[in-house]
NUZA-649147 format. One record per residue (C-alpha): x, z, y. Coordinates in steps of 0.1 Angstrom, whole numbers, plus 5000, padded with zeros to 4 digits. Last residue first. Example, Ala and Ser with C-alpha at 12.3 -4.5 7.8 and 13.67 -1.06 7.14 Angstrom:
<rec><x>5137</x><z>5071</z><y>4989</y></rec>
<rec><x>5123</x><z>5078</z><y>4955</y></rec>
END
This chain:
<rec><x>5584</x><z>3875</z><y>2737</y></rec>
<rec><x>5549</x><z>3887</z><y>2743</y></rec>
<rec><x>5536</x><z>3913</z><y>2768</y></rec>
<rec><x>5500</x><z>3912</z><y>2779</y></rec>
<rec><x>5494</x><z>3911</z><y>2817</y></rec>
<rec><x>5478</x><z>3930</z><y>2843</y></rec>
<rec><x>5475</x><z>3922</z><y>2877</y></rec>
<rec><x>5465</x><z>3951</z><y>2900</y></rec>
<rec><x>5501</x><z>3954</z><y>2920</y></rec>
<rec><x>5520</x><z>3946</z><y>2887</y></rec>
<rec><x>5507</x><z>3959</z><y>2855</y></rec>
<rec><x>5525</x><z>3953</z><y>2820</y></rec>
<rec><x>5500</x><z>3960</z><y>2788</y></rec>
<rec><x>5515</x><z>3960</z><y>2754</y></rec>
<rec><x>5505</x><z>3930</z><y>2730</y></rec>
<rec><x>5540</x><z>3927</z><y>2715</y></rec>
<rec><x>5562</x><z>3960</z><y>2722</y></rec>
<rec><x>5576</x><z>3977</z><y>2753</y></rec>
<rec><x>5601</x><z>4003</z><y>2743</y></rec>
<rec><x>5613</x><z>4015</z><y>2775</y></rec>
<rec><x>5646</x><z>3994</z><y>2773</y></rec>
<rec><x>5622</x><z>3964</z><y>2764</y></rec>
<rec><x>5608</x><z>3967</z><y>2798</y></rec>
<rec><x>5643</x><z>3968</z><y>2812</y></rec>
<rec><x>5653</x><z>3937</z><y>2796</y></rec>
<rec><x>5622</x><z>3921</z><y>2810</y></rec>
<rec><x>5630</x><z>3931</z><y>2845</y></rec>
<rec><x>5666</x><z>3918</z><y>2843</y></rec>
<rec><x>5664</x><z>3896</z><y>2874</y></rec>
<rec><x>5668</x><z>3864</z><y>2855</y></rec>
<rec><x>5640</x><z>3874</z><y>2831</y></rec>
<rec><x>5614</x><z>3885</z><y>2855</y></rec>
<rec><x>5620</x><z>3854</z><y>2876</y></rec>
<rec><x>5617</x><z>3832</z><y>2847</y></rec>
<rec><x>5582</x><z>3845</z><y>2838</y></rec>
<rec><x>5575</x><z>3839</z><y>2874</y></rec>
<rec><x>5584</x><z>3803</z><y>2874</y></rec>
<rec><x>5565</x><z>3798</z><y>2841</y></rec>
<rec><x>5536</x><z>3812</z><y>2860</y></rec>
<rec><x>5541</x><z>3788</z><y>2887</y></rec>
<rec><x>5545</x><z>3758</z><y>2865</y></rec>
<rec><x>5512</x><z>3766</z><y>2846</y></rec>
<rec><x>5494</x><z>3772</z><y>2877</y></rec>
<rec><x>5470</x><z>3801</z><y>2883</y></rec>
<rec><x>5501</x><z>3823</z><y>2890</y></rec>
<rec><x>5507</x><z>3805</z><y>2923</y></rec>
<rec><x>5537</x><z>3823</z><y>2936</y></rec>
<rec><x>5545</x><z>3838</z><y>2969</y></rec>
<rec><x>5523</x><z>3868</z><y>2971</y></rec>
<rec><x>5536</x><z>3877</z><y>2936</y></rec>
<rec><x>5573</x><z>3871</z><y>2946</y></rec>
<rec><x>5566</x><z>3893</z><y>2976</y></rec>
<rec><x>5551</x><z>3921</z><y>2955</y></rec>
<rec><x>5578</x><z>3919</z><y>2930</y></rec>
<rec><x>5606</x><z>3923</z><y>2955</y></rec>
<rec><x>5588</x><z>3949</z><y>2978</y></rec>
<rec><x>5586</x><z>3971</z><y>2947</y></rec>
<rec><x>5566</x><z>3976</z><y>2914</y></rec>
<rec><x>5564</x><z>3971</z><y>2878</y></rec>
<rec><x>5541</x><z>3992</z><y>2857</y></rec>
<rec><x>5543</x><z>3998</z><y>2820</y></rec>
<rec><x>5507</x><z>4007</z><y>2806</y></rec>
<rec><x>5491</x><z>4035</z><y>2783</y></rec>
<rec><x>5471</x><z>4045</z><y>2814</y></rec>
<rec><x>5481</x><z>4082</z><y>2809</y></rec>
<rec><x>5515</x><z>4072</z><y>2797</y></rec>
<rec><x>5524</x><z>4053</z><y>2828</y></rec>
<rec><x>5558</x><z>4037</z><y>2817</y></rec>
<rec><x>5583</x><z>4028</z><y>2845</y></rec>
<rec><x>5601</x><z>3996</z><y>2861</y></rec>
<rec><x>5609</x><z>3999</z><y>2897</y></rec>
<rec><x>5617</x><z>3973</z><y>2923</y></rec>
<rec><x>5643</x><z>3972</z><y>2952</y></rec>
<rec><x>5649</x><z>3942</z><y>2977</y></rec>
<rec><x>5684</x><z>3926</z><y>2978</y></rec>
<rec><x>5677</x><z>3895</z><y>2957</y></rec>
<rec><x>5644</x><z>3889</z><y>2973</y></rec>
<rec><x>5653</x><z>3862</z><y>3000</y></rec>
<rec><x>5680</x><z>3850</z><y>2976</y></rec>
<rec><x>5653</x><z>3841</z><y>2949</y></rec>
<rec><x>5632</x><z>3824</z><y>2971</y></rec>
<rec><x>5654</x><z>3800</z><y>2991</y></rec>
<rec><x>5678</x><z>3799</z><y>2959</y></rec>
<rec><x>5649</x><z>3779</z><y>2942</y></rec>
<rec><x>5663</x><z>3775</z><y>2906</y></rec>
<rec><x>5650</x><z>3753</z><y>2876</y></rec>
<rec><x>5638</x><z>3723</z><y>2897</y></rec>
<rec><x>5628</x><z>3694</z><y>2874</y></rec>
<rec><x>5654</x><z>3664</z><y>2869</y></rec>
<rec><x>5632</x><z>3630</z><y>2875</y></rec>
<rec><x>5631</x><z>3602</z><y>2851</y></rec>
<rec><x>5615</x><z>3572</z><y>2866</y></rec>
<rec><x>5579</x><z>3567</z><y>2854</y></rec>
<rec><x>5570</x><z>3533</z><y>2842</y></rec>
<rec><x>5564</x><z>3546</z><y>2804</y></rec>
<rec><x>5575</x><z>3523</z><y>2779</y></rec>
<rec><x>5559</x><z>3489</z><y>2766</y></rec>
<rec><x>5571</x><z>3469</z><y>2795</y></rec>
<rec><x>5604</x><z>3480</z><y>2791</y></rec>
<rec><x>5608</x><z>3465</z><y>2755</y></rec>
<rec><x>5594</x><z>3431</z><y>2769</y></rec>
<rec><x>5621</x><z>3434</z><y>2793</y></rec>
<rec><x>5649</x><z>3440</z><y>2768</y></rec>
<rec><x>5636</x><z>3411</z><y>2749</y></rec>
<rec><x>5633</x><z>3387</z><y>2780</y></rec>
<rec><x>5670</x><z>3398</z><y>2785</y></rec>
<rec><x>5681</x><z>3391</z><y>2752</y></rec>
<rec><x>5668</x><z>3358</z><y>2751</y></rec>
<rec><x>5687</x><z>3348</z><y>2784</y></rec>
<rec><x>5720</x><z>3359</z><y>2770</y></rec>
<rec><x>5717</x><z>3338</z><y>2737</y></rec>
<rec><x>5746</x><z>3316</z><y>2749</y></rec>
<rec><x>5757</x><z>3326</z><y>2782</y></rec>
<rec><x>5792</x><z>3312</z><y>2775</y></rec>
<rec><x>5814</x><z>3343</z><y>2783</y></rec>
<rec><x>5785</x><z>3366</z><y>2775</y></rec>
<rec><x>5783</x><z>3352</z><y>2740</y></rec>
<rec><x>5751</x><z>3365</z><y>2722</y></rec>
<rec><x>5735</x><z>3372</z><y>2690</y></rec>
<rec><x>5702</x><z>3397</z><y>2692</y></rec>
<rec><x>5703</x><z>3428</z><y>2668</y></rec>
<rec><x>5669</x><z>3445</z><y>2669</y></rec>
<rec><x>5669</x><z>3485</z><y>2659</y></rec>
<rec><x>5640</x><z>3497</z><y>2638</y></rec>
<rec><x>5661</x><z>3512</z><y>2614</y></rec>
<rec><x>5656</x><z>3483</z><y>2589</y></rec>
<rec><x>5672</x><z>3462</z><y>2617</y></rec>
<rec><x>5705</x><z>3482</z><y>2620</y></rec>
<rec><x>5725</x><z>3475</z><y>2587</y></rec>
<rec><x>5711</x><z>3440</z><y>2577</y></rec>
<rec><x>5710</x><z>3427</z><y>2614</y></rec>
<rec><x>5745</x><z>3438</z><y>2617</y></rec>
<rec><x>5757</x><z>3422</z><y>2585</y></rec>
<rec><x>5741</x><z>3391</z><y>2596</y></rec>
<rec><x>5758</x><z>3390</z><y>2629</y></rec>
<rec><x>5790</x><z>3398</z><y>2613</y></rec>
<rec><x>5787</x><z>3363</z><y>2593</y></rec>
<rec><x>5823</x><z>3350</z><y>2587</y></rec>
<rec><x>5830</x><z>3315</z><y>2573</y></rec>
<rec><x>5845</x><z>3302</z><y>2606</y></rec>
<rec><x>5859</x><z>3331</z><y>2627</y></rec>
<rec><x>5836</x><z>3344</z><y>2653</y></rec>
<rec><x>5849</x><z>3331</z><y>2688</y></rec>
<rec><x>5816</x><z>3319</z><y>2704</y></rec>
<rec><x>5797</x><z>3348</z><y>2689</y></rec>
<rec><x>5814</x><z>3371</z><y>2714</y></rec>
<rec><x>5786</x><z>3397</z><y>2717</y></rec>
<rec><x>5762</x><z>3411</z><y>2692</y></rec>
<rec><x>5737</x><z>3427</z><y>2716</y></rec>
<rec><x>5722</x><z>3456</z><y>2697</y></rec>
<rec><x>5686</x><z>3469</z><y>2712</y></rec>
<rec><x>5682</x><z>3505</z><y>2719</y></rec>
<rec><x>5648</x><z>3525</z><y>2725</y></rec>
<rec><x>5656</x><z>3562</z><y>2735</y></rec>
<rec><x>5666</x><z>3586</z><y>2708</y></rec>
<rec><x>5701</x><z>3588</z><y>2719</y></rec>
<rec><x>5691</x><z>3600</z><y>2754</y></rec>
<rec><x>5672</x><z>3630</z><y>2743</y></rec>
<rec><x>5699</x><z>3639</z><y>2716</y></rec>
<rec><x>5722</x><z>3644</z><y>2745</y></rec>
<rec><x>5762</x><z>3645</z><y>2745</y></rec>
<rec><x>5767</x><z>3649</z><y>2708</y></rec>
<rec><x>5738</x><z>3622</z><y>2701</y></rec>
<rec><x>5753</x><z>3597</z><y>2723</y></rec>
<rec><x>5787</x><z>3602</z><y>2709</y></rec>
<rec><x>5774</x><z>3595</z><y>2674</y></rec>
<rec><x>5756</x><z>3563</z><y>2689</y></rec>
<rec><x>5788</x><z>3553</z><y>2699</y></rec>
<rec><x>5807</x><z>3559</z><y>2664</y></rec>
<rec><x>5778</x><z>3542</z><y>2645</y></rec>
<rec><x>5778</x><z>3511</z><y>2669</y></rec>
<rec><x>5819</x><z>3509</z><y>2663</y></rec>
<rec><x>5812</x><z>3512</z><y>2624</y></rec>
<rec><x>5790</x><z>3485</z><y>2623</y></rec>
<rec><x>5811</x><z>3462</z><y>2646</y></rec>
<rec><x>5844</x><z>3468</z><y>2626</y></rec>
<rec><x>5874</x><z>3468</z><y>2648</y></rec>
<rec><x>5905</x><z>3447</z><y>2650</y></rec>
<rec><x>5901</x><z>3440</z><y>2689</y></rec>
<rec><x>5887</x><z>3404</z><y>2682</y></rec>
<rec><x>5862</x><z>3418</z><y>2655</y></rec>
<rec><x>5841</x><z>3387</z><y>2663</y></rec>
<rec><x>5807</x><z>3410</z><y>2667</y></rec>
<rec><x>5823</x><z>3429</z><y>2696</y></rec>
<rec><x>5793</x><z>3452</z><y>2703</y></rec>
<rec><x>5769</x><z>3457</z><y>2733</y></rec>
<rec><x>5745</x><z>3486</z><y>2730</y></rec>
<rec><x>5716</x><z>3479</z><y>2754</y></rec>
<rec><x>5696</x><z>3510</z><y>2762</y></rec>
<rec><x>5663</x><z>3520</z><y>2772</y></rec>
<rec><x>5645</x><z>3543</z><y>2797</y></rec>
<rec><x>5676</x><z>3552</z><y>2816</y></rec>
<rec><x>5678</x><z>3582</z><y>2835</y></rec>
<rec><x>5703</x><z>3600</z><y>2817</y></rec>
<rec><x>5724</x><z>3567</z><y>2816</y></rec>
<rec><x>5745</x><z>3579</z><y>2846</y></rec>
<rec><x>5755</x><z>3613</z><y>2832</y></rec>
<rec><x>5777</x><z>3596</z><y>2803</y></rec>
<rec><x>5803</x><z>3587</z><y>2834</y></rec>
<rec><x>5829</x><z>3617</z><y>2832</y></rec>
<rec><x>5827</x><z>3622</z><y>2793</y></rec>
<rec><x>5834</x><z>3586</z><y>2789</y></rec>
<rec><x>5865</x><z>3585</z><y>2807</y></rec>
<rec><x>5887</x><z>3592</z><y>2776</y></rec>
<rec><x>5880</x><z>3623</z><y>2756</y></rec>
<rec><x>5857</x><z>3651</z><y>2771</y></rec>
<rec><x>5840</x><z>3663</z><y>2741</y></rec>
<rec><x>5812</x><z>3637</z><y>2746</y></rec>
<rec><x>5839</x><z>3611</z><y>2747</y></rec>
<rec><x>5854</x><z>3620</z><y>2714</y></rec>
<rec><x>5852</x><z>3582</z><y>2700</y></rec>
<rec><x>5852</x><z>3559</z><y>2732</y></rec>
<rec><x>5831</x><z>3553</z><y>2761</y></rec>
<rec><x>5853</x><z>3542</z><y>2792</y></rec>
<rec><x>5825</x><z>3526</z><y>2812</y></rec>
<rec><x>5788</x><z>3529</z><y>2818</y></rec>
<rec><x>5773</x><z>3498</z><y>2830</y></rec>
<rec><x>5740</x><z>3504</z><y>2846</y></rec>
<rec><x>5710</x><z>3480</z><y>2846</y></rec>
<rec><x>5684</x><z>3475</z><y>2870</y></rec>
<rec><x>5651</x><z>3456</z><y>2860</y></rec>
<rec><x>5634</x><z>3423</z><y>2864</y></rec>
<rec><x>5597</x><z>3420</z><y>2882</y></rec>
<rec><x>5586</x><z>3394</z><y>2857</y></rec>
<rec><x>5576</x><z>3358</z><y>2855</y></rec>
<rec><x>5612</x><z>3344</z><y>2862</y></rec>
<rec><x>5636</x><z>3369</z><y>2857</y></rec>
<rec><x>5660</x><z>3390</z><y>2881</y></rec>
<rec><x>5683</x><z>3415</z><y>2867</y></rec>
<rec><x>5697</x><z>3440</z><y>2893</y></rec>
<rec><x>5731</x><z>3453</z><y>2887</y></rec>
<rec><x>5747</x><z>3488</z><y>2889</y></rec>
<rec><x>5783</x><z>3494</z><y>2879</y></rec>
<rec><x>5799</x><z>3528</z><y>2868</y></rec>
<rec><x>5834</x><z>3533</z><y>2879</y></rec>
<rec><x>5870</x><z>3528</z><y>2862</y></rec>
<rec><x>5863</x><z>3495</z><y>2844</y></rec>
<rec><x>5893</x><z>3481</z><y>2830</y></rec>
<rec><x>5894</x><z>3509</z><y>2803</y></rec>
<rec><x>5910</x><z>3488</z><y>2777</y></rec>
<rec><x>5927</x><z>3455</z><y>2787</y></rec>
<rec><x>5916</x><z>3418</z><y>2794</y></rec>
<rec><x>5904</x><z>3419</z><y>2830</y></rec>
<rec><x>5870</x><z>3421</z><y>2849</y></rec>
<rec><x>5865</x><z>3437</z><y>2881</y></rec>
<rec><x>5826</x><z>3442</z><y>2885</y></rec>
<rec><x>5806</x><z>3419</z><y>2906</y></rec>
<rec><x>5770</x><z>3430</z><y>2906</y></rec>
<rec><x>5743</x><z>3405</z><y>2912</y></rec>
<rec><x>5732</x><z>3405</z><y>2877</y></rec>
<rec><x>5733</x><z>3384</z><y>2844</y></rec>
<rec><x>5764</x><z>3369</z><y>2842</y></rec>
<rec><x>5786</x><z>3398</z><y>2859</y></rec>
<rec><x>5766</x><z>3423</z><y>2836</y></rec>
<rec><x>5775</x><z>3405</z><y>2804</y></rec>
<rec><x>5813</x><z>3401</z><y>2816</y></rec>
<rec><x>5815</x><z>3439</z><y>2825</y></rec>
<rec><x>5803</x><z>3447</z><y>2791</y></rec>
<rec><x>5822</x><z>3424</z><y>2771</y></rec>
<rec><x>5836</x><z>3444</z><y>2742</y></rec>
<rec><x>5869</x><z>3455</z><y>2762</y></rec>
<rec><x>5858</x><z>3492</z><y>2760</y></rec>
<rec><x>5834</x><z>3501</z><y>2736</y></rec>
<rec><x>5796</x><z>3502</z><y>2739</y></rec>
<rec><x>5771</x><z>3510</z><y>2765</y></rec>
<rec><x>5748</x><z>3493</z><y>2790</y></rec>
<rec><x>5719</x><z>3517</z><y>2804</y></rec>
<rec><x>5687</x><z>3502</z><y>2812</y></rec>
<rec><x>5661</x><z>3513</z><y>2839</y></rec>
<rec><x>5687</x><z>3523</z><y>2864</y></rec>
<rec><x>5689</x><z>3551</z><y>2892</y></rec>
<rec><x>5723</x><z>3565</z><y>2887</y></rec>
<rec><x>5730</x><z>3600</z><y>2880</y></rec>
<rec><x>5752</x><z>3614</z><y>2910</y></rec>
<rec><x>5761</x><z>3651</z><y>2905</y></rec>
<rec><x>5763</x><z>3675</z><y>2933</y></rec>
<rec><x>5777</x><z>3711</z><y>2924</y></rec>
<rec><x>5768</x><z>3740</z><y>2947</y></rec>
<rec><x>5780</x><z>3772</z><y>2958</y></rec>
<rec><x>5758</x><z>3791</z><y>2983</y></rec>
<rec><x>5760</x><z>3810</z><y>3014</y></rec>
<rec><x>5735</x><z>3829</z><y>3036</y></rec>
<rec><x>5740</x><z>3836</z><y>3073</y></rec>
<rec><x>5725</x><z>3869</z><y>3083</y></rec>
<rec><x>5691</x><z>3876</z><y>3098</y></rec>
<rec><x>5692</x><z>3883</z><y>3136</y></rec>
<rec><x>5694</x><z>3920</z><y>3146</y></rec>
<rec><x>5666</x><z>3937</z><y>3158</y></rec>
<rec><x>5665</x><z>3952</z><y>3193</y></rec>
<rec><x>5672</x><z>3988</z><y>3206</y></rec>
<rec><x>5670</x><z>4011</z><y>3237</y></rec>
<rec><x>5633</x><z>4013</z><y>3238</y></rec>
<rec><x>5622</x><z>4023</z><y>3270</y></rec>
<rec><x>5583</x><z>4028</z><y>3270</y></rec>
<rec><x>5582</x><z>4047</z><y>3240</y></rec>
<rec><x>5551</x><z>4068</z><y>3238</y></rec>
<rec><x>5529</x><z>4043</z><y>3249</y></rec>
<rec><x>5550</x><z>4016</z><y>3230</y></rec>
<rec><x>5578</x><z>3992</z><y>3236</y></rec>
<rec><x>5593</x><z>3977</z><y>3207</y></rec>
<rec><x>5589</x><z>3941</z><y>3211</y></rec>
<rec><x>5604</x><z>3942</z><y>3246</y></rec>
<rec><x>5637</x><z>3952</z><y>3229</y></rec>
<rec><x>5643</x><z>3919</z><y>3217</y></rec>
<rec><x>5633</x><z>3906</z><y>3182</y></rec>
<rec><x>5660</x><z>3893</z><y>3158</y></rec>
<rec><x>5664</x><z>3853</z><y>3152</y></rec>
<rec><x>5653</x><z>3843</z><y>3117</y></rec>
<rec><x>5682</x><z>3833</z><y>3095</y></rec>
<rec><x>5684</x><z>3795</z><y>3087</y></rec>
<rec><x>5669</x><z>3779</z><y>3057</y></rec>
<rec><x>5690</x><z>3771</z><y>3028</y></rec>
<rec><x>5683</x><z>3742</z><y>3005</y></rec>
<rec><x>5660</x><z>3720</z><y>3029</y></rec>
<rec><x>5653</x><z>3689</z><y>3009</y></rec>
<rec><x>5649</x><z>3653</z><y>3020</y></rec>
<rec><x>5641</x><z>3621</z><y>3003</y></rec>
<rec><x>5622</x><z>3637</z><y>2972</y></rec>
<rec><x>5596</x><z>3613</z><y>2965</y></rec>
<rec><x>5617</x><z>3594</z><y>2938</y></rec>
<rec><x>5652</x><z>3606</z><y>2939</y></rec>
<rec><x>5673</x><z>3636</z><y>2953</y></rec>
<rec><x>5668</x><z>3659</z><y>2923</y></rec>
<rec><x>5668</x><z>3696</z><y>2936</y></rec>
<rec><x>5679</x><z>3730</z><y>2928</y></rec>
<rec><x>5691</x><z>3723</z><y>2891</y></rec>
<rec><x>5706</x><z>3752</z><y>2871</y></rec>
<rec><x>5744</x><z>3752</z><y>2866</y></rec>
<rec><x>5746</x><z>3788</z><y>2866</y></rec>
<rec><x>5774</x><z>3793</z><y>2892</y></rec>
<rec><x>5775</x><z>3759</z><y>2908</y></rec>
<rec><x>5738</x><z>3759</z><y>2914</y></rec>
<rec><x>5728</x><z>3723</z><y>2912</y></rec>
<rec><x>5719</x><z>3694</z><y>2933</y></rec>
<rec><x>5712</x><z>3660</z><y>2914</y></rec>
<rec><x>5720</x><z>3630</z><y>2932</y></rec>
<rec><x>5699</x><z>3600</z><y>2924</y></rec>
<rec><x>5698</x><z>3584</z><y>2960</y></rec>
<rec><x>5730</x><z>3585</z><y>2977</y></rec>
<rec><x>5738</x><z>3618</z><y>2996</y></rec>
<rec><x>5737</x><z>3624</z><y>3034</y></rec>
<rec><x>5741</x><z>3663</z><y>3044</y></rec>
<rec><x>5722</x><z>3673</z><y>3075</y></rec>
<rec><x>5735</x><z>3704</z><y>3093</y></rec>
<rec><x>5707</x><z>3720</z><y>3113</y></rec>
<rec><x>5713</x><z>3733</z><y>3149</y></rec>
<rec><x>5710</x><z>3767</z><y>3161</y></rec>
<rec><x>5680</x><z>3777</z><y>3182</y></rec>
<rec><x>5690</x><z>3789</z><y>3216</y></rec>
<rec><x>5684</x><z>3825</z><y>3225</y></rec>
<rec><x>5649</x><z>3833</z><y>3241</y></rec>
<rec><x>5651</x><z>3846</z><y>3278</y></rec>
<rec><x>5630</x><z>3876</z><y>3282</y></rec>
<rec><x>5648</x><z>3885</z><y>3314</y></rec>
<rec><x>5680</x><z>3895</z><y>3297</y></rec>
<rec><x>5693</x><z>3873</z><y>3267</y></rec>
<rec><x>5686</x><z>3866</z><y>3231</y></rec>
<rec><x>5716</x><z>3859</z><y>3209</y></rec>
<rec><x>5723</x><z>3823</z><y>3202</y></rec>
<rec><x>5712</x><z>3809</z><y>3167</y></rec>
<rec><x>5743</x><z>3800</z><y>3144</y></rec>
<rec><x>5750</x><z>3764</z><y>3136</y></rec>
<rec><x>5749</x><z>3752</z><y>3103</y></rec>
<rec><x>5779</x><z>3753</z><y>3077</y></rec>
<rec><x>5793</x><z>3728</z><y>3054</y></rec>
<rec><x>5824</x><z>3735</z><y>3033</y></rec>
<rec><x>5843</x><z>3713</z><y>3008</y></rec>
<rec><x>5858</x><z>3687</z><y>3029</y></rec>
<rec><x>5880</x><z>3663</z><y>3007</y></rec>
<rec><x>5858</x><z>3651</z><y>2978</y></rec>
<rec><x>5825</x><z>3654</z><y>2999</y></rec>
<rec><x>5825</x><z>3619</z><y>3015</y></rec>
<rec><x>5834</x><z>3603</z><y>2983</y></rec>
<rec><x>5801</x><z>3612</z><y>2967</y></rec>
<rec><x>5791</x><z>3576</z><y>2957</y></rec>
<rec><x>5764</x><z>3549</z><y>2966</y></rec>
<rec><x>5754</x><z>3556</z><y>3001</y></rec>
<rec><x>5735</x><z>3530</z><y>3025</y></rec>
<rec><x>5703</x><z>3541</z><y>3010</y></rec>
<rec><x>5708</x><z>3579</z><y>3027</y></rec>
<rec><x>5690</x><z>3605</z><y>3008</y></rec>
<rec><x>5687</x><z>3638</z><y>3029</y></rec>
<rec><x>5698</x><z>3673</z><y>3022</y></rec>
<rec><x>5693</x><z>3699</z><y>3049</y></rec>
<rec><x>5713</x><z>3733</z><y>3055</y></rec>
<rec><x>5693</x><z>3754</z><y>3081</y></rec>
<rec><x>5701</x><z>3764</z><y>3116</y></rec>
<rec><x>5699</x><z>3798</z><y>3129</y></rec>
<rec><x>5668</x><z>3810</z><y>3147</y></rec>
<rec><x>5676</x><z>3819</z><y>3184</y></rec>
<rec><x>5676</x><z>3859</z><y>3193</y></rec>
<rec><x>5647</x><z>3872</z><y>3211</y></rec>
<rec><x>5648</x><z>3883</z><y>3250</y></rec>
<rec><x>5651</x><z>3918</z><y>3261</y></rec>
<rec><x>5628</x><z>3925</z><y>3289</y></rec>
<rec><x>5621</x><z>3963</z><y>3287</y></rec>
<rec><x>5602</x><z>3979</z><y>3316</y></rec>
<rec><x>5613</x><z>3982</z><y>3351</y></rec>
<rec><x>5615</x><z>4018</z><y>3364</y></rec>
<rec><x>5628</x><z>4013</z><y>3400</y></rec>
<rec><x>5609</x><z>3981</z><y>3408</y></rec>
<rec><x>5612</x><z>3979</z><y>3444</y></rec>
<rec><x>5641</x><z>3957</z><y>3441</y></rec>
<rec><x>5645</x><z>3944</z><y>3406</y></rec>
<rec><x>5662</x><z>3956</z><y>3375</y></rec>
<rec><x>5640</x><z>3948</z><y>3343</y></rec>
<rec><x>5655</x><z>3965</z><y>3313</y></rec>
<rec><x>5678</x><z>3951</z><y>3287</y></rec>
<rec><x>5684</x><z>3951</z><y>3249</y></rec>
<rec><x>5689</x><z>3916</z><y>3234</y></rec>
<rec><x>5676</x><z>3905</z><y>3199</y></rec>
<rec><x>5704</x><z>3890</z><y>3177</y></rec>
<rec><x>5708</x><z>3854</z><y>3170</y></rec>
<rec><x>5700</x><z>3844</z><y>3135</y></rec>
<rec><x>5727</x><z>3832</z><y>3112</y></rec>
<rec><x>5732</x><z>3795</z><y>3105</y></rec>
<rec><x>5731</x><z>3787</z><y>3068</y></rec>
<rec><x>5762</x><z>3782</z><y>3046</y></rec>
<rec><x>5769</x><z>3755</z><y>3020</y></rec>
<rec><x>5799</x><z>3755</z><y>2996</y></rec>
<rec><x>5808</x><z>3722</z><y>2977</y></rec>
<rec><x>5817</x><z>3708</z><y>2945</y></rec>
<rec><x>5816</x><z>3673</z><y>2938</y></rec>
<rec><x>5808</x><z>3646</z><y>2913</y></rec>
<rec><x>5801</x><z>3610</z><y>2914</y></rec>
<rec><x>5833</x><z>3598</z><y>2932</y></rec>
<rec><x>5848</x><z>3566</z><y>2925</y></rec>
<rec><x>5883</x><z>3562</z><y>2932</y></rec>
END
């Protein structure tokens, strides 16, 4: 079975503990501390593997842990660092926090490798704590603990064009004719049980990539049929080819089919539904004599700005003309691939989650004051000069309940919030 979604747990390596020991050598009766530092724990790293096209490897194994760092040893010996765990995924995999659904990383475009959890730092040995007044410290620093994170992996295909339509309208036949893809084709509903990618080569152009989205029926956006499982694969596409059975060989009305599928696209994602679309009126080779369904489709949809192109995927009639029209459409659209922006940085937020903060009202200064180690570190970590950094900091305040606490204290529009020498006007 095609696997394009998986839920896993990842665990970073614990840092090794620092060691407590003292020099014990002949003629050195009062040797100083020589406890070594612990090794750093291994990190959890995702990397793109161009040889993969599914998430099958993650269907049966659900927990992945990096190696812990070794404890420090005597004679200033440093513990060995733990090995990273490298998780290979196909290009186009979006990594999300399982609890909130927020995007952590999109493994596409320039992102070929991403460290999702850093290993814990090793603890300092007791040699670091010797002072003039404490020359024989009997304590060392423990290594930082391991951290775990539940993740959802979703594969969203990298394609220029999404191929949509009811089952058995000829999508697989069309894809097999125009690309190097070899989908299984048979004359029954839901024959395609996995998305197919194909590359279209055209003389005089760079060509484009098509993704065939299977199992799309009415109710798919609510989970009916298989369409709900595969709609995510057209989220990156720049345009849509909507294939319809113009011959009504399945007993359905082609105009109603177009509206039904577009309704599912709207309910799944308005932004996807608004992308440029072209209708491929298929099976023209078996249209009954005296009927003109293509003319009816043109009269219905071309006034809406959706071009209708008659084709026969079985015979190849009209297919080249359609491909060049799609290519021209793509040439007018932005070239950038759709990349899902990061919404959650576990390394940052988990680092500060256990540290305290206070939210108080300073009546003398008529200001609301937010302070604490968590706030100070976040301010030091975030570039507030950039719009992205400031937005990230606003989300941090909201998601940690700080904005709720300010409102509970009675803050109003335009009131001043002070954080370590920085002042902000409060607006919802």
